[in-house]
C-alpha positions, 0 to 999 in steps of 0.5 A: 500499499503506497501513500505519497505525500508532500507538505501534509503533515496533518492530512497524511496522519489522518490518511495513515490512520485510515490504513491502519484502521483496515480490517484486512491486516496483511499488508505493508504501508509504504509512506514516500515523502516527496520532499516535505519540510514541514515536519512530516517525518517527525509526526510519523516517527512514532509509527516507525514500527508500524509504516515504512517511511522514505523521504526522497527530494521532491520529484512529483506524484509519479516519482513518488508512487515509482519509489514505492512501487520499488520498495512494495513486496506484496502482490497486490498494490494499492494507492492512497493520495494523502488528502483521502481516506479509506473505510475500514473494509476497503483493502478486505474488499479489493483483495478478495475481489481480485482473488475471485476474479484472477484474469483481472489486473486491476479492481475498482470500487467507483467505476465511472467515479460513482461512490456508492453502493454495497455490491459484493466482491463475488458480483464484480463484473469484468470489463475489457477496454480494449475495445475502447481504451480511452474508456479505461479512465473511467476506472474511477478515483485511484484510491478506489483501485488496486492492481496486481503488482506484476502488472503495474511493473510490467508496464513500466509503473508511472510516467514521470514525464507527466505532471497530471492525469497520472493514473489515467495514463496507467489505466490505459496501459494496464487496459492492454495487459487484461480486464479490470474488475468493477464493483459498486461499493463505497469504500473510500472517502475522497476529498477535493482539496482547495489548491491541490495538484489537480487544480494547479495542473488544470490552471497550468495546462497540464492535463492538456499536455499529459493527454498528448504525452500520454497517447504519444506514449501508447502509439510508441509502445503499440508500434514497437509490439507490432502484432495484429492486436497492436495494429488494431488498437493503434487507430485508437491510440492515434485518434486519442492524440488527435483529440488531445490536439484538438482540445489544445487548439481550443485552449488556444483559440485556433478554430481551424486546427481544432476542427481538423484535429477533431475530423481526425479523431472522429474518424479514427475512434468511430464512437467519439461523436456519441460520448457526450460524457467523455468530451464534457469531462475532458472540457471541464478537467482539461481546460485552463481557466474554465472556471471563468464563465466568459472563458467557458462560453468561448471555448464551448461555442468554439467547440460547437463550431468545430465538431464535425457532426452537429447532429451527433449527440456530442454536436448537440451537447456542446451546443446545449451547453454553450446555449445555457452558459450564454443564457446564464451570462445574459449573452441573448443574441449568442444564445439565440443564434446556438438555438436556431441552429439546433438540429431539430430531427433526433432531439428525443433520442438525444435526450434519452441518451444524454440523461445519464451523462447529466446524472453522473455529472450532477452526482460528480458536482455533488460529491465534490462539494461534499467532500471538499476541504482545505489543506492543513499545510502546503498547496499540493504535492509537487512543489511550485 
């Protein structure tokens, strides 16, 4: 069990306590302190006989997790961020689930980021993401997951080139090795911390950069493999790279480049135009200054114009979203222009298909508000 931390002395004590309270007792807790100067080591010193503590110069969350991975001796590895907590049965649930599903390389108790439920390990569902690699990121919050150590090491651990999206990148590479097993079970108390790594990464454009690097890395791995299965997956990886390029172009207000990139992405990823949830999540998580309403309206309006098929679910979703933001900002002329171009045919079917997407967004927003917190020390994992 690997717990990276940086400048979170009080929060990491709480996270460690949640691990030590687990009903499953056969585990080793490795805390990797990524350069803290706030007394984290001294605060954890009384637990020296219970945990393994390692301090290292600040290198980022991927480097910290890889350091823990090198020390790990168990056949299963689980990860917890220092501002999150596990409920008492988390390790028992994930260990039992993996033992009941030997083909699975990873287990998640919050698929599609849904926290809740009481599903039993024997009712876990095997999911093969190779047909839709981008969907592997839907494994959920990283602290909800556990994986077989040999598989994590086999794919090279965590990509230390990334400053964001480290867990999603690992999920995609693990999906090439085998299926995931998912069950709907509340085993984690996540906390979205103000000033956290993810907040700063979005502002600095690190998610846009990470999406491009992750796709490029996957393309290189598949091209090296060169077998029939790899060739079939290569188009997916190239499609993901073009999607990343399109989102980057949106952030730079380059509509022509965005349109060209999205057209190629939709050609390579044939189901992309029907995946409103994926595009919505990428915009919200990847776009710098997304929290600014005027900026959000500009990106959505440009995305609506750049998306290849305005009649597709994504095309309609972007238009409806831009329309609502325009209304909220009282930009009535823009809202009216968006509404006039609405493709009427197929609206009923779109509404039925988009309802689950909206439901997931509402649940996730509620979850973020419920678990939103403020750090007790420092402002995140990676040094400013």
